[in-house]
N, CA, C and O atoms as a Tinker XYZ file with bonds, in Angstrom:
   468  protein
     1  N     88.500000  -11.597000   20.155000    73     2
     2  CA    86.911000  -11.860000   19.958000    64     1     3
     3  C     86.245000  -10.404000   19.764000    63     2     4     5
     4  O     86.103000   -9.598000   20.683000    81     3
     5  N     85.853000  -10.190000   18.405000    73     3     6
     6  CA    85.067000   -9.028000   18.297000    64     5     7
     7  C     83.750000   -8.926000   18.490000    63     6     8     9
     8  O     83.161000   -9.974000   18.224000    81     7
     9  N     83.115000   -8.105000   18.832000    73     7    10
    10  CA    81.700000   -7.828000   18.893000    64     9    11
    11  C     81.342000   -7.004000   17.853000    63    10    12    13
    12  O     81.130000   -5.846000   18.215000    81    11
    13  N     81.197000   -7.234000   16.603000    73    11    14
    14  CA    80.605000   -6.234000   15.571000    64    13    15
    15  C     79.108000   -6.415000   15.280000    63    14    16    17
    16  O     78.615000   -6.232000   14.168000    81    15
    17  N     78.361000   -6.827000   16.483000    73    15    18
    18  CA    76.982000   -6.974000   16.279000    64    17    19
    19  C     76.107000   -6.451000   17.443000    63    18    20    21
    20  O     76.580000   -6.483000   18.579000    81    19
    21  N     74.891000   -5.983000   17.237000    73    19    22
    22  CA    74.039000   -5.590000   18.385000    64    21    23
    23  C     73.324000   -6.324000   18.946000    63    22    24    25
    24  O     72.259000   -6.608000   18.398000    81    23
    25  N     73.646000   -6.885000   20.218000    73    23    26
    26  CA    72.819000   -8.201000   20.834000    64    25    27
    27  C     71.427000   -7.732000   20.893000    63    26    28    29
    28  O     70.573000   -8.419000   20.334000    81    27
    29  N     71.077000   -6.616000   21.519000    73    27    30
    30  CA    69.542000   -6.053000   21.870000    64    29    31
    31  C     69.011000   -6.074000   20.371000    63    30    32    33
    32  O     67.845000   -6.464000   20.305000    81    31
    33  N     69.564000   -5.761000   19.209000    73    31    34
    34  CA    68.732000   -5.793000   17.999000    64    33    35
    35  C     68.406000   -7.198000   17.720000    63    34    36    37
    36  O     67.264000   -7.446000   17.331000    81    35
    37  N     69.399000   -8.312000   17.892000    73    35    38
    38  CA    69.089000   -9.389000   17.344000    64    37    39
    39  C     68.040000   -9.977000   18.219000    63    38    40    41
    40  O     67.369000  -10.882000   17.723000    81    39
    41  N     67.763000   -9.569000   19.572000    73    39    42
    42  CA    66.888000  -10.148000   20.290000    64    41    43
    43  C     65.430000   -9.313000   19.792000    63    42    44    45
    44  O     64.323000   -9.836000   19.919000    81    43
    45  N     65.574000   -8.346000   19.382000    73    43    46
    46  CA    64.481000   -7.539000   18.744000    64    45    47
    47  C     63.747000   -8.353000   17.349000    63    46    48    49
    48  O     62.542000   -8.459000   17.122000    81    47
    49  N     64.698000   -8.785000   16.665000    73    47    50
    50  CA    64.538000   -9.347000   15.483000    64    49    51
    51  C     64.135000  -10.673000   15.908000    63    50    52    53
    52  O     63.287000  -11.106000   15.128000    81    51
    53  N     64.430000  -11.542000   16.901000    73    51    54
    54  CA    64.054000  -12.684000   17.438000    64    53    55
    55  C     62.490000  -12.533000   17.818000    63    54    56    57
    56  O     61.717000  -13.332000   17.289000    81    55
    57  N     62.009000  -11.624000   18.643000    73    55    58
    58  CA    60.799000  -11.020000   18.742000    64    57    59
    59  C     60.008000  -11.079000   17.656000    63    58    60    61
    60  O     59.009000  -11.796000   17.598000    81    59
    61  N     60.408000  -10.327000   16.731000    73    59    62
    62  CA    59.676000   -9.921000   15.497000    64    61    63
    63  C     59.460000  -11.116000   14.810000    63    62    64    65
    64  O     58.266000  -11.359000   14.635000    81    63
    65  N     60.317000  -12.010000   14.325000    73    63    66
    66  CA    60.333000  -13.444000   13.944000    64    65    67
    67  C     59.195000  -14.406000   14.496000    63    66    68    69
    68  O     58.439000  -15.082000   13.798000    81    67
    69  N     59.217000  -14.335000   15.949000    73    67    70
    70  CA    58.288000  -15.063000   16.308000    64    69    71
    71  C     56.923000  -14.425000   16.274000    63    70    72    73
    72  O     55.960000  -15.110000   15.927000    81    71
    73  N     56.747000  -12.927000   16.673000    73    71    74
    74  CA    55.430000  -12.588000   16.391000    64    73    75
    75  C     54.953000  -12.954000   14.832000    63    74    76    77
    76  O     53.845000  -13.452000   14.632000    81    75
    77  N     55.676000  -12.729000   13.990000    73    75    78
    78  CA    55.154000  -12.798000   12.654000    64    77    79
    79  C     54.934000  -14.389000   12.296000    63    78    80    81
    80  O     54.203000  -14.748000   11.373000    81    79
    81  N     55.616000  -15.243000   13.094000    73    79    82
    82  CA    55.390000  -16.639000   12.990000    64    81    83
    83  C     56.410000  -17.241000   11.798000    63    82    84    85
    84  O     56.285000  -18.329000   11.237000    81    83
    85  N     57.284000  -16.401000   11.604000    73    83    86
    86  CA    58.206000  -16.796000   10.484000    64    85    87
    87  C     59.464000  -17.724000   11.097000    63    86    88    89
    88  O     60.519000  -17.328000   11.594000    81    87
    89  N     59.068000  -18.863000   10.926000    73    87    90
    90  CA    60.040000  -19.974000   11.319000    64    89    91
    91  C     61.491000  -19.774000   10.512000    63    90    92    93
    92  O     62.521000  -20.001000   11.147000    81    91
    93  N     61.568000  -19.402000    9.288000    73    91    94
    94  CA    62.968000  -19.479000    8.601000    64    93    95
    95  C     63.813000  -18.427000    9.269000    63    94    96    97
    96  O     64.972000  -18.638000    9.627000    81    95
    97  N     63.157000  -17.243000    9.424000    73    95    98
    98  CA    63.738000  -15.975000   10.215000    64    97    99
    99  C     64.317000  -16.233000   11.354000    63    98   100   101
   100  O     65.421000  -15.845000   11.735000    81    99
   101  N     63.438000  -17.000000   11.983000    73    99   102
   102  CA    63.649000  -17.273000   13.549000    64   101   103
   103  C     64.816000  -18.089000   13.633000    63   102   104   105
   104  O     65.796000  -17.695000   14.267000    81   103
   105  N     64.796000  -19.302000   12.991000    73   103   106
   106  CA    66.067000  -20.189000   12.885000    64   105   107
   107  C     67.259000  -19.918000   12.377000    63   106   108   109
   108  O     68.244000  -20.628000   12.579000    81   107
   109  N     67.260000  -18.877000   11.683000    73   107   110
   110  CA    68.339000  -18.125000   10.972000    64   109   111
   111  C     69.154000  -17.564000   12.055000    63   110   112   113
   112  O     70.377000  -17.511000   11.925000    81   111
   113  N     68.594000  -17.159000   13.069000    73   111   114
   114  CA    69.006000  -16.216000   14.241000    64   113   115
   115  C     70.155000  -17.134000   15.200000    63   114   116   117
   116  O     71.120000  -16.725000   15.845000    81   115
   117  N     69.658000  -18.451000   15.018000    73   115   118
   118  CA    70.734000  -19.161000   15.740000    64   117   119
   119  C     71.917000  -19.867000   15.081000    63   118   120   121
   120  O     72.013000  -20.101000   13.877000    81   119
   121  N     72.764000  -20.161000   15.985000    73   119   122
   122  CA    74.053000  -20.930000   15.459000    64   121   123
   123  C     73.811000  -22.088000   15.163000    63   122   124   125
   124  O     72.998000  -22.602000   15.933000    81   123
   125  N     74.285000  -22.939000   14.112000    73   123   126
   126  CA    73.840000  -24.221000   13.725000    64   125   127
   127  C     74.091000  -25.276000   14.981000    63   126   128   129
   128  O     73.536000  -26.375000   14.979000    81   127
   129  N     74.890000  -24.891000   15.954000    73   127   130
   130  CA    74.779000  -25.928000   16.978000    64   129   131
   131  C     74.103000  -25.201000   18.352000    63   130   132   133
   132  O     74.530000  -25.435000   19.483000    81   131
   133  N     73.364000  -24.598000   18.166000    73   131   134
   134  CA    72.843000  -23.637000   19.087000    64   133   135
   135  C     72.132000  -24.615000   20.184000    63   134   136   137
   136  O     71.733000  -25.703000   19.770000    81   135
   137  N     71.979000  -24.336000   21.347000    73   135   138
   138  CA    71.299000  -24.970000   22.369000    64   137   139
   139  C     70.176000  -24.146000   23.039000    63   138   140   141
   140  O     70.415000  -22.947000   23.190000    81   139
   141  N     68.974000  -24.625000   23.467000    73   139   142
   142  CA    67.841000  -23.914000   23.903000    64   141   143
   143  C     67.554000  -25.081000   25.110000    63   142   144   145
   144  O     67.383000  -26.287000   24.931000    81   143
   145  N     67.556000  -24.287000   26.476000    73   143   146
   146  CA    67.172000  -25.246000   27.664000    64   145   147
   147  C     65.841000  -24.418000   28.162000    63   146   148   149
   148  O     65.923000  -23.234000   28.488000    81   147
   149  N     64.850000  -25.009000   28.184000    73   147   150
   150  CA    63.597000  -24.572000   28.509000    64   149   151
   151  C     62.800000  -25.176000   29.704000    63   150   152   153
   152  O     62.338000  -26.316000   29.659000    81   151
   153  N     62.664000  -24.326000   30.803000    73   151   154
   154  CA    62.078000  -24.589000   31.999000    64   153   155
   155  C     60.525000  -24.344000   32.062000    63   154   156   157
   156  O     59.874000  -24.637000   33.065000    81   155
   157  N     60.086000  -23.908000   31.173000    73   155   158
   158  CA    58.740000  -23.167000   31.002000    64   157   159
   159  C     57.348000  -24.457000   31.506000    63   158   160   161
   160  O     56.408000  -24.316000   32.288000    81   159
   161  N     57.702000  -25.466000   30.795000    73   159   162
   162  CA    56.758000  -26.517000   31.191000    64   161   163
   163  C     57.174000  -27.912000   31.218000    63   162   164   165
   164  O     56.639000  -28.825000   30.589000    81   163
   165  N     58.338000  -28.016000   32.127000    73   163   166
   166  CA    59.132000  -29.079000   32.161000    64   165   167
   167  C     60.632000  -28.861000   31.180000    63   166   168   169
   168  O     60.802000  -28.145000   30.194000    81   167
   169  N     61.519000  -29.708000   31.836000    73   167   170
   170  CA    62.571000  -29.459000   31.271000    64   169   171
   171  C     62.799000  -30.263000   29.740000    63   170   172   173
   172  O     62.677000  -31.458000   29.470000    81   171
   173  N     63.187000  -29.074000   28.849000    73   171   174
   174  CA    63.350000  -29.598000   27.372000    64   173   175
   175  C     64.680000  -28.823000   27.025000    63   174   176   177
   176  O     65.039000  -27.695000   27.362000    81   175
   177  N     65.356000  -29.865000   26.174000    73   175   178
   178  CA    66.935000  -29.471000   25.915000    64   177   179
   179  C     66.866000  -29.733000   24.506000    63   178   180   181
   180  O     66.624000  -30.881000   24.132000    81   179
   181  N     67.074000  -28.690000   23.574000    73   179   182
   182  CA    67.174000  -28.987000   21.985000    64   181   183
   183  C     68.480000  -28.483000   21.637000    63   182   184   185
   184  O     68.953000  -27.481000   22.172000    81   183
   185  N     69.065000  -29.149000   20.761000    73   183   186
   186  CA    70.350000  -28.396000   19.884000    64   185   187
   187  C     70.344000  -28.974000   18.806000    63   186   188   189
   188  O     69.939000  -30.078000   18.442000    81   187
   189  N     70.995000  -27.849000   18.146000    73   187   190
   190  CA    70.884000  -27.837000   16.658000    64   189   191
   191  C     69.472000  -27.211000   15.969000    63   190   192   193
   192  O     68.375000  -27.120000   16.521000    81   191
   193  N     69.817000  -26.829000   14.662000    73   191   194
   194  CA    68.764000  -26.063000   14.164000    64   193   195
   195  C     67.463000  -26.938000   14.142000    63   194   196   197
   196  O     66.394000  -26.550000   14.614000    81   195
   197  N     67.659000  -28.161000   13.544000    73   195   198
   198  CA    66.529000  -29.173000   13.309000    64   197   199
   199  C     65.599000  -29.273000   14.571000    63   198   200   201
   200  O     64.373000  -29.171000   14.608000    81   199
   201  N     66.462000  -29.491000   15.568000    73   199   202
   202  CA    65.454000  -29.491000   16.870000    64   201   203
   203  C     64.973000  -28.361000   17.499000    63   202   204   205
   204  O     64.138000  -28.479000   18.395000    81   203
   205  N     65.472000  -27.056000   17.082000    73   203   206
   206  CA    65.115000  -25.926000   17.218000    64   205   207
   207  C     63.551000  -25.516000   16.568000    63   206   208   209
   208  O     62.565000  -25.022000   17.116000    81   207
   209  N     63.765000  -25.895000   15.351000    73   207   210
   210  CA    62.513000  -25.900000   14.241000    64   209   211
   211  C     61.606000  -26.772000   14.950000    63   210   212   213
   212  O     60.565000  -26.229000   15.321000    81   211
   213  N     61.799000  -28.375000   15.312000    73   211   214
   214  CA    60.610000  -28.989000   16.034000    64   213   215
   215  C     60.312000  -28.270000   17.177000    63   214   216   217
   216  O     59.097000  -28.213000   17.365000    81   215
   217  N     60.934000  -27.739000   17.953000    73   215   218
   218  CA    60.328000  -26.918000   19.295000    64   217   219
   219  C     59.501000  -25.829000   18.753000    63   218   220   221
   220  O     58.284000  -25.743000   18.918000    81   219
   221  N     60.200000  -25.042000   18.128000    73   219   222
   222  CA    59.226000  -23.607000   17.783000    64   221   223
   223  C     58.190000  -23.842000   16.796000    63   222   224   225
   224  O     57.323000  -22.976000   16.922000    81   223
   225  N     57.887000  -24.782000   15.727000    73   223   226
   226  CA    56.908000  -24.879000   14.779000    64   225   227
   227  C     55.528000  -24.896000   15.667000    63   226   228   229
   228  O     54.739000  -23.960000   15.537000    81   227
   229  N     55.263000  -25.913000   16.522000    73   227   230
   230  CA    53.872000  -26.021000   17.262000    64   229   231
   231  C     53.761000  -24.616000   18.169000    63   230   232   233
   232  O     52.624000  -24.198000   18.389000    81   231
   233  N     54.571000  -24.091000   18.547000    73   231   234
   234  CA    54.319000  -22.710000   19.300000    64   233   235
   235  C     54.169000  -21.802000   18.614000    63   234   236   237
   236  O     53.243000  -21.044000   18.901000    81   235
   237  N     54.835000  -21.564000   17.678000    73   235   238
   238  CA    54.324000  -20.542000   16.580000    64   237   239
   239  C     52.990000  -20.614000   16.127000    63   238   240   241
   240  O     52.170000  -19.696000   16.142000    81   239
   241  N     52.808000  -21.909000   15.674000    73   239   242
   242  CA    51.185000  -22.201000   15.284000    64   241   243
   243  C     50.290000  -21.754000   16.222000    63   242   244   245
   244  O     49.234000  -21.226000   15.873000    81   243
   245  N     50.653000  -21.936000   17.614000    73   243   246
   246  CA    49.561000  -21.838000   18.518000    64   245   247
   247  C     49.666000  -20.742000   19.314000    63   246   248   249
   248  O     49.134000  -20.915000   20.410000    81   247
   249  N     50.266000  -19.453000   19.119000    73   247   250
   250  CA    50.363000  -18.355000   19.627000    64   249   251
   251  C     49.304000  -17.394000   19.641000    63   250   252   253
   252  O     48.679000  -17.154000   18.609000    81   251
   253  N     49.015000  -16.742000   20.875000    73   251   254
   254  CA    47.930000  -15.974000   21.082000    64   253   255
   255  C     48.113000  -14.586000   20.761000    63   254   256   257
   256  O     49.281000  -14.201000   20.718000    81   255
   257  N     47.018000  -13.588000   20.480000    73   255   258
   258  CA    47.309000  -12.478000   20.090000    64   257   259
   259  C     48.541000  -11.688000   20.658000    63   258   260   261
   260  O     49.369000  -11.106000   19.957000    81   259
   261  N     48.545000  -11.765000   22.292000    73   259   262
   262  CA    49.342000  -11.150000   22.752000    64   261   263
   263  C     50.873000  -11.550000   23.428000    63   262   264   265
   264  O     51.476000  -11.128000   24.415000    81   263
   265  N     51.169000  -12.531000   22.437000    73   263   266
   266  CA    52.337000  -13.482000   22.596000    64   265   267
   267  C     53.597000  -12.621000   21.930000    63   266   268   269
   268  O     53.605000  -11.823000   20.993000    81   267
   269  N     54.515000  -13.043000   22.680000    73   267   270
   270  CA    55.767000  -12.107000   22.204000    64   269   271
   271  C     55.877000  -10.753000   22.675000    63   270   272   273
   272  O     56.753000  -10.017000   22.219000    81   271
   273  N     55.002000  -10.333000   23.613000    73   271   274
   274  CA    55.086000   -8.886000   24.042000    64   273   275
   275  C     56.507000   -8.695000   24.600000    63   274   276   277
   276  O     57.100000   -9.611000   25.170000    81   275
   277  N     57.002000   -7.540000   24.425000    73   275   278
   278  CA    58.417000   -7.075000   25.290000    64   277   279
   279  C     57.971000   -6.590000   26.536000    63   278   280   281
   280  O     57.181000   -5.648000   26.608000    81   279
   281  N     58.597000   -7.391000   27.891000    73   279   282
   282  CA    58.414000   -6.580000   29.057000    64   281   283
   283  C     59.598000   -5.759000   29.297000    63   282   284   285
   284  O     59.558000   -4.533000   29.399000    81   283
   285  N     60.819000   -6.585000   29.399000    73   283   286
   286  CA    62.003000   -5.874000   29.709000    64   285   287
   287  C     63.225000   -6.527000   28.895000    63   286   288   289
   288  O     63.221000   -7.749000   28.748000    81   287
   289  N     64.175000   -5.828000   28.411000    73   287   290
   290  CA    65.309000   -6.366000   27.644000    64   289   291
   291  C     66.607000   -5.717000   28.321000    63   290   292   293
   292  O     66.485000   -4.498000   28.445000    81   291
   293  N     67.725000   -6.194000   28.754000    73   291   294
   294  CA    68.707000   -5.912000   29.221000    64   293   295
   295  C     70.015000   -6.574000   28.939000    63   294   296   297
   296  O     70.132000   -7.792000   29.076000    81   295
   297  N     70.988000   -5.825000   28.557000    73   295   298
   298  CA    72.440000   -6.570000   28.520000    64   297   299
   299  C     73.020000   -7.036000   29.657000    63   298   300   301
   300  O     73.184000   -6.207000   30.553000    81   299
   301  N     73.376000   -8.164000   29.848000    73   299   302
   302  CA    74.315000   -8.593000   30.739000    64   301   303
   303  C     75.860000   -8.763000   30.398000    63   302   304   305
   304  O     76.275000   -8.559000   29.257000    81   303
   305  N     76.729000   -9.164000   31.497000    73   303   306
   306  CA    78.025000   -9.533000   31.159000    64   305   307
   307  C     78.204000  -10.451000   30.185000    63   306   308   309
   308  O     79.254000  -10.333000   29.554000    81   307
   309  N     77.328000  -11.518000   29.820000    73   307   310
   310  CA    77.644000  -12.631000   29.002000    64   309   311
   311  C     76.534000  -12.652000   27.808000    63   310   312   313
   312  O     76.434000  -13.604000   27.034000    81   311
   313  N     75.776000  -11.582000   27.756000    73   311   314
   314  CA    74.607000  -11.929000   26.481000    64   313   315
   315  C     73.631000  -10.765000   26.844000    63   314   316   317
   316  O     73.995000   -9.614000   27.084000    81   315
   317  N     72.328000  -11.221000   26.851000    73   315   318
   318  CA    70.961000  -10.349000   26.978000    64   317   319
   319  C     70.068000  -11.307000   27.869000    63   318   320   321
   320  O     70.102000  -12.536000   27.798000    81   319
   321  N     69.421000  -10.710000   28.556000    73   319   322
   322  CA    68.162000  -11.314000   29.637000    64   321   323
   323  C     66.924000  -10.332000   28.829000    63   322   324   325
   324  O     66.924000   -9.114000   28.647000    81   323
   325  N     65.958000  -11.306000   28.457000    73   323   326
   326  CA    64.603000  -10.803000   28.233000    64   325   327
   327  C     63.423000  -11.206000   28.931000    63   326   328   329
   328  O     63.201000  -12.400000   29.133000    81   327
   329  N     62.752000  -10.422000   29.266000    73   327   330
   330  CA    61.362000  -10.866000   29.995000    64   329   331
   331  C     60.451000  -10.664000   28.876000    63   330   332   333
   332  O     60.714000   -9.771000   28.071000    81   331
   333  N     59.610000  -11.247000   28.757000    73   331   334
   334  CA    58.642000  -11.225000   27.584000    64   333   335
   335  C     57.477000  -12.230000   27.540000    63   334   336   337
   336  O     57.842000  -13.292000   28.044000    81   335
   337  N     56.419000  -12.260000   27.186000    73   335   338
   338  CA    55.274000  -12.946000   26.994000    64   337   339
   339  C     55.425000  -14.381000   26.158000    63   338   340   341
   340  O     55.908000  -14.278000   25.030000    81   339
   341  N     55.181000  -15.251000   26.460000    73   339   342
   342  CA    55.147000  -16.613000   25.903000    64   341   343
   343  C     54.356000  -16.557000   24.594000    63   342   344   345
   344  O     53.818000  -15.557000   24.118000    81   343
   345  N     54.376000  -17.791000   24.092000    73   343   346
   346  CA    53.228000  -17.817000   22.923000    64   345   347
   347  C     51.957000  -18.160000   23.556000    63   346   348   349
   348  O     50.986000  -18.286000   22.810000    81   347
   349  N     51.823000  -18.313000   24.684000    73   347   350
   350  CA    50.404000  -18.544000   25.370000    64   349   351
   351  C     50.347000  -17.356000   26.200000    63   350   352   353
   352  O     49.443000  -17.310000   27.034000    81   351
   353  N     51.313000  -16.206000   26.096000    73   351   354
   354  CA    51.019000  -14.963000   26.797000    64   353   355
   355  C     51.614000  -14.950000   28.176000    63   354   356   357
   356  O     51.649000  -13.859000   28.744000    81   355
   357  N     52.117000  -16.073000   28.834000    73   355   358
   358  CA    52.729000  -16.224000   30.020000    64   357   359
   359  C     54.151000  -15.601000   30.296000    63   358   360   361
   360  O     55.108000  -15.737000   29.535000    81   359
   361  N     54.166000  -14.887000   31.509000    73   359   362
   362  CA    55.652000  -14.390000   31.760000    64   361   363
   363  C     56.914000  -15.207000   31.781000    63   362   364   365
   364  O     57.215000  -15.938000   32.725000    81   363
   365  N     57.574000  -15.061000   30.792000    73   363   366
   366  CA    58.937000  -15.723000   30.894000    64   365   367
   367  C     60.476000  -14.906000   30.865000    63   366   368   369
   368  O     60.644000  -13.878000   30.208000    81   367
   369  N     61.312000  -15.407000   31.507000    73   367   370
   370  CA    62.831000  -14.653000   31.465000    64   369   371
   371  C     63.421000  -15.846000   30.463000    63   370   372   373
   372  O     63.225000  -17.061000   30.451000    81   371
   373  N     64.305000  -14.884000   29.550000    73   371   374
   374  CA    65.112000  -15.922000   28.708000    64   373   375
   375  C     66.636000  -15.257000   28.822000    63   374   376   377
   376  O     66.666000  -14.039000   28.652000    81   375
   377  N     67.679000  -15.803000   29.043000    73   375   378
   378  CA    68.722000  -15.517000   28.704000    64   377   379
   379  C     69.476000  -15.970000   27.547000    63   378   380   381
   380  O     69.622000  -17.188000   27.455000    81   379
   381  N     70.052000  -15.136000   26.528000    73   379   382
   382  CA    70.588000  -15.409000   25.467000    64   381   383
   383  C     72.093000  -15.002000   25.563000    63   382   384   385
   384  O     72.450000  -13.971000   26.133000    81   383
   385  N     73.052000  -15.984000   24.898000    73   383   386
   386  CA    74.324000  -15.802000   24.957000    64   385   387
   387  C     74.710000  -16.181000   23.213000    63   386   388   389
   388  O     74.162000  -17.022000   22.499000    81   387
   389  N     75.732000  -15.323000   22.900000    73   387   390
   390  CA    76.064000  -15.253000   21.542000    64   389   391
   391  C     77.418000  -16.039000   21.060000    63   390   392   393
   392  O     78.484000  -16.204000   21.653000    81   391
   393  N     77.019000  -16.426000   19.871000    73   391   394
   394  CA    78.428000  -16.819000   19.303000    64   393   395
   395  C     79.209000  -15.519000   18.696000    63   394   396   397
   396  O     78.667000  -14.422000   18.562000    81   395
   397  N     80.546000  -15.803000   18.352000    73   395   398
   398  CA    81.324000  -14.566000   17.760000    64   397   399
   399  C     80.869000  -13.795000   16.677000    63   398   400   401
   400  O     81.148000  -12.610000   16.499000    81   399
   401  N     79.968000  -14.688000   15.761000    73   399   402
   402  CA    79.290000  -14.252000   14.509000    64   401   403
   403  C     78.098000  -13.458000   14.768000    63   402   404   405
   404  O     77.453000  -13.040000   13.806000    81   403
   405  N     77.746000  -13.213000   15.920000    73   403   406
   406  CA    76.443000  -12.864000   16.221000    64   405   407
   407  C     75.114000  -13.650000   16.566000    63   406   408   409
   408  O     74.124000  -13.233000   17.167000    81   407
   409  N     75.343000  -14.828000   16.055000    73   407   410
   410  CA    74.179000  -15.822000   16.085000    64   409   411
   411  C     73.839000  -16.409000   17.647000    63   410   412   413
   412  O     74.725000  -16.515000   18.495000    81   411
   413  N     72.719000  -16.697000   17.843000    73   411   414
   414  CA    72.122000  -17.101000   19.355000    64   413   415
   415  C     73.119000  -18.466000   19.275000    63   414   416   417
   416  O     73.125000  -19.275000   18.347000    81   415
   417  N     73.945000  -18.511000   20.469000    73   415   418
   418  CA    74.468000  -19.897000   20.857000    64   417   419
   419  C     73.790000  -20.476000   21.925000    63   418   420   421
   420  O     74.018000  -21.682000   22.021000    81   419
   421  N     73.037000  -20.022000   22.754000    73   419   422
   422  CA    72.625000  -20.504000   23.920000    64   421   423
   423  C     71.328000  -19.709000   24.456000    63   422   424   425
   424  O     71.491000  -18.498000   24.606000    81   423
   425  N     70.168000  -20.196000   24.735000    73   423   426
   426  CA    69.167000  -19.963000   25.149000    64   425   427
   427  C     68.664000  -20.600000   26.190000    63   426   428   429
   428  O     68.427000  -21.800000   26.053000    81   427
   429  N     68.403000  -19.982000   27.393000    73   427   430
   430  CA    67.804000  -20.675000   28.794000    64   429   431
   431  C     66.492000  -19.890000   28.949000    63   430   432   433
   432  O     66.439000  -18.692000   28.671000    81   431
   433  N     65.481000  -20.555000   29.377000    73   431   434
   434  CA    64.113000  -19.777000   29.715000    64   433   435
   435  C     63.430000  -20.542000   30.694000    63   434   436   437
   436  O     63.410000  -21.773000   30.690000    81   435
   437  N     62.872000  -19.825000   31.530000    73   435   438
   438  CA    62.050000  -20.477000   32.423000    64   437   439
   439  C     60.714000  -19.445000   32.856000    63   438   440   441
   440  O     60.796000  -18.237000   32.635000    81   439
   441  N     59.711000  -19.939000   33.377000    73   439   442
   442  CA    58.652000  -18.909000   33.828000    64   441   443
   443  C     59.277000  -17.731000   34.891000    63   442   444   445
   444  O     60.186000  -17.921000   35.699000    81   443
   445  N     58.531000  -16.453000   34.660000    73   443   446
   446  CA    58.835000  -15.550000   35.529000    64   445   447
   447  C     58.346000  -16.058000   37.092000    63   446   448   449
   448  O     57.177000  -16.437000   37.027000    81   447
   449  N     58.800000  -16.154000   38.220000    73   447   450
   450  CA    58.186000  -16.332000   39.281000    64   449   451
   451  C     58.000000  -17.666000   39.747000    63   450   452   453
   452  O     57.325000  -18.021000   40.713000    81   451
   453  N     58.896000  -18.611000   38.694000    73   451   454
   454  CA    58.836000  -19.952000   39.098000    64   453   455
   455  C     57.820000  -20.886000   38.515000    63   454   456   457
   456  O     57.998000  -22.075000   38.250000    81   455
   457  N     56.622000  -20.112000   38.335000    73   455   458
   458  CA    55.369000  -20.951000   37.916000    64   457   459
   459  C     54.832000  -20.381000   36.796000    63   458   460   461
   460  O     55.151000  -19.242000   36.453000    81   459
   461  N     54.035000  -21.066000   36.178000    73   459   462
   462  CA    53.127000  -20.756000   35.099000    64   461   463
   463  C     52.167000  -19.695000   35.458000    63   462   464   465
   464  O     51.413000  -20.025000   36.374000    81   463
   465  N     51.981000  -18.437000   34.953000    73   463   466
   466  CA    51.163000  -17.538000   35.515000    64   465   467
   467  C     49.664000  -17.777000   34.732000    63   466   468
   468  O     48.692000  -17.087000   35.037000    81   467
């Protein structure tokens, strides 16, 4: 298994696509069978690009000016952990795991502190 990609750079691209409301660029960062597990406002599980498109479209349409601000980003043994501001500017922690080709394979997120701020 080679790691010929920069995981941090991919997450920066993810943030940039979210800030720009560029749904095509955002979904292109995910593997075709990617899974998203969101605990931010109740349990939501999405799998595949079409489901991710349906998840992200209304959130990108409704984002506030301070949305997707980077708080902290750090590599982990299995991927990258990102603390950022959600589309509503609430603090969120997300863990990203990657496929061998550098696409986002799994994303798990939830509010920092266990509650919406």
